[in-house]
C-alpha positions, -999 to 999 in steps of 0.1 A, spaced: 741 9 144 720 -5 173 686 -11 160 670 -23 192 681 -37 226 658 -56 249 664 -70 284 640 -100 290 629 -119 322 603 -146 327 591 -142 290 586 -105 292 605 -74 281 616 -55 313 641 -29 300 654 -12 267 689 0 273 701 25 246 737 12 245 759 -18 250 771 -8 285 735 -3 297 727 -38 285 756 -53 303 748 -34 335 712 -48 333 724 -84 329 748 -80 359 720 -66 382 700 -99 378 709 -134 369 675 -143 355 675 -120 326 689 -121 291 696 -96 263 687 -94 227 709 -68 210 702 -60 173 729 -43 151 726 -33 116 759 -31 95 779 -20 125 813 -4 124 843 -23 135 846 -4 167 809 -10 176 812 -47 168 844 -49 188 826 -34 217 798 -59 215 825 -87 213 842 -75 244 810 -71 263 796 -105 255 828 -125 252 825 -133 214 851 -154 196 874 -132 173 870 -154 144 833 -154 145 834 -116 150 856 -113 120 830 -133 99 802 -111 112 821 -80 102 831 -90 67 799 -108 60 797 -128 26 796 -161 45 777 -193 35 750 -205 58 765 -222 87 765 -230 124 796 -231 146 799 -236 183 826 -215 203 822 -230 238 789 -218 252 785 -192 224 768 -206 191 774 -186 159 748 -189 131 749 -174 96 717 -171 77 710 -157 42 681 -134 39 663 -132 6 638 -106 -8 623 -100 -42 601 -71 -45 591 -78 -81 594 -108 -106 616 -88 -129 637 -73 -101 669 -92 -92 669 -113 -61 683 -93 -31 705 -113 -8 714 -103 27 731 -118 56 722 -122 92 749 -132 117 736 -145 152 756 -150 184 736 -170 210 751 -172 245 736 -184 277 722 -150 285 723 -131 253 716 -129 216 734 -105 193 721 -102 157 743 -85 130 725 -77 97 741 -69 65 727 -57 31 690 -58 21 678 -79 50 641 -85 61 633 -66 92 636 -84 125 613 -61 143 583 -81 133 599 -113 146 608 -94 179 573 -80 185 557 -114 176 580 -132 201 574 -106 228 536 -114 225 543 -151 232 554 -151 268 554 -189 270 578 -192 241 600 -163 252 604 -179 285 627 -205 268 654 -178 268 680 -171 240 670 -205 222 635 -191 218 650 -160 200 671 -180 177 641 -201 168 620 -169 162 647 -155 139 652 -187 120 614 -191 116 610 -157 104 638 -159 79 625 -192 66 591 -177 62 606 -151 40 622 -180 19 586 -193 15 573 -161 2 601 -159 -24 596 -195 -34 559 -189 -40 566 -158 -61 593 -178 -80 568 -206 -87 541 -183 -100 568 -167 -124 579 -201 -136 542 -210 -142 538 -178 -162 568 -183 -183 559 -220 -190 525 -209 -204 542 -182 -224 567 -208 -240 538 -233 -250 514 -206 -262 503 -202 -297 521 -168 -301 557 -163 -309 574 -153 -278 611 -146 -267 613 -160 -233 650 -169 -230 658 -137 -210 631 -144 -186 640 -180 -181 678 -171 -174 666 -146 -149 646 -169 -131 674 -195 -132 696 -170 -115 670 -163 -88 666 -201 -83 704 -205 -80 706 -177 -54 676 -192 -36 693 -227 -36 726 -212 -22 708 -198 7 685 -227 15 703 -259 6 732 -258 32 707 -248 59 692 -282 62 725 -298 73 735 -269 95 703 -269 115 709 -306 124 728 -299 156 699 -278 169 673 -305 159 694 -331 178 700 -308 209 738 -309 205 740 -271 210 744 -254 245 712 -239 256 690 -260 234 671 -286 255 646 -313 245 617 -289 245 635 -264 223 644 -291 198 607 -294 187 607 -259 174 639 -264 154 625 -296 139 597 -276 126 621 -251 110 641 -279 95 609 -295 80 601 -262 63 637 -259 51 636 -295 36 602 -287 19 618 -255 4 648 -274 -8 626 -298 -26 605 -270 -41 636 -251 -54 650 -283 -69 618 -289 -87 618 -254 -101 653 -257 -113 645 -289 -131 613 -273 -146 631 -243 -158 658 -265 -174 630 -283 -192 613 -252 -202 645 -236 -215 651 -267 -236 616 -266 -249 619 -229 -257 652 -234 -276 637 -263 -295 606 -243 -304 628 -214 -315 647 -239 -338 614 -252 -352 602 -215 -358 635 -207 -375 632 -238 -397 597 -228 -407 608 -193 -415 635 -206 -437 612 -230 -456 587 -202 -461 614 -179 -473 627 -206 -497 592 -213 -510 587 -176 -519 620 -175 -535 613 -205 -556 581 -188 -568 597 -155 -575 624 -174 -595 599 -185 -623 591 -150 -635 626 -139 -630 639 -167 -652 614 -160 -680 619 -124 -678 656 -128 -680 653 -150 -711 630 -127 -729 651 -96 -718 681 -109 -738 686 -84 -767 688 -109 -795 674 -98 -828 661 -132 -840 638 -146 -814 608 -162 -828 584 -151 -800 593 -115 -807 572 -114 -838 540 -129 -822 515 -102 -813 502 -124 -785 537 -134 -771 538 -109 -744 504 -121 -729 513 -157 -733 545 -153 -713 527 -133 -686 501 -162 -685 527 -188 -684 544 -169 -654 511 -168 -635 502 -205 -642 536 -218 -630 536 -195 -599 501 -206 -589 509 -243 -593 540 -238 -572 522 -221 -545 495 -247 -543 522 -275 -543 542 -257 -516 512 -250 -495 501 -285 -496 535 -296 -486 533 -272 -455 559 -248 -467 536 -218 -470 
């Protein structure tokens, strides 16, 4: 499905064709224009029409149609194919939503193919259209704007994950007994998904940073260096979060073990105390006829008193030892 299609000249949008044929016709009418075609989960026929119109490589088109690619950058002659993972997480308890964004960048066109729960590129498009100086750099500026918008989305997810990790850390080390294993594992899965999207991106952006891609000159490399710096910072941040979560999980499991040991000692202490009256009652509950204490009129009270004294002494001793 075509989400948007714009024809740009001298840093401004000059036309909005409704279909691919109209975009191609607009490009042929003037040589100083370029097109940004946005597709969302297109069908095979629609994607093939775009490939035929802009001369996209069949292998790249196949990757864009099937999706489920790792972040990468590949050059097919004058056309550069970029794959980015998009990340959204509406709530701390919700699963991390991973989408995919495939970008074809040619001398006079940009084709974006979005799959899954992606962030909306309309905001990036409108923001870029308001910056005529940047948009004047052509398709390279569109690629930068998209990368910058996606990486900003990474930063929002990273900040949310960092807040969630801080909360679970405080919960683990609080005085209350908590069960945080599920929350920690959920955050670990978020961090792993985040790392899979961000970590490969730093190396894949290197050709853009060094100006080794067609259409990216020395002026444009400065923009991609800024994106690469953000990616590097996010990579360090996610590594720190992963290490912190591993430490928090170890601390939580160790604390659970200590709590279980305390529970076992407490139960054992009460069992020891309960064993005293059970033992004495068992002895005097034996149905022997000749037991000397049976004839004592104060024997019953003496045995109850003995039970109480031994239980109190045991309680005080176990409490002093920290078992109660």
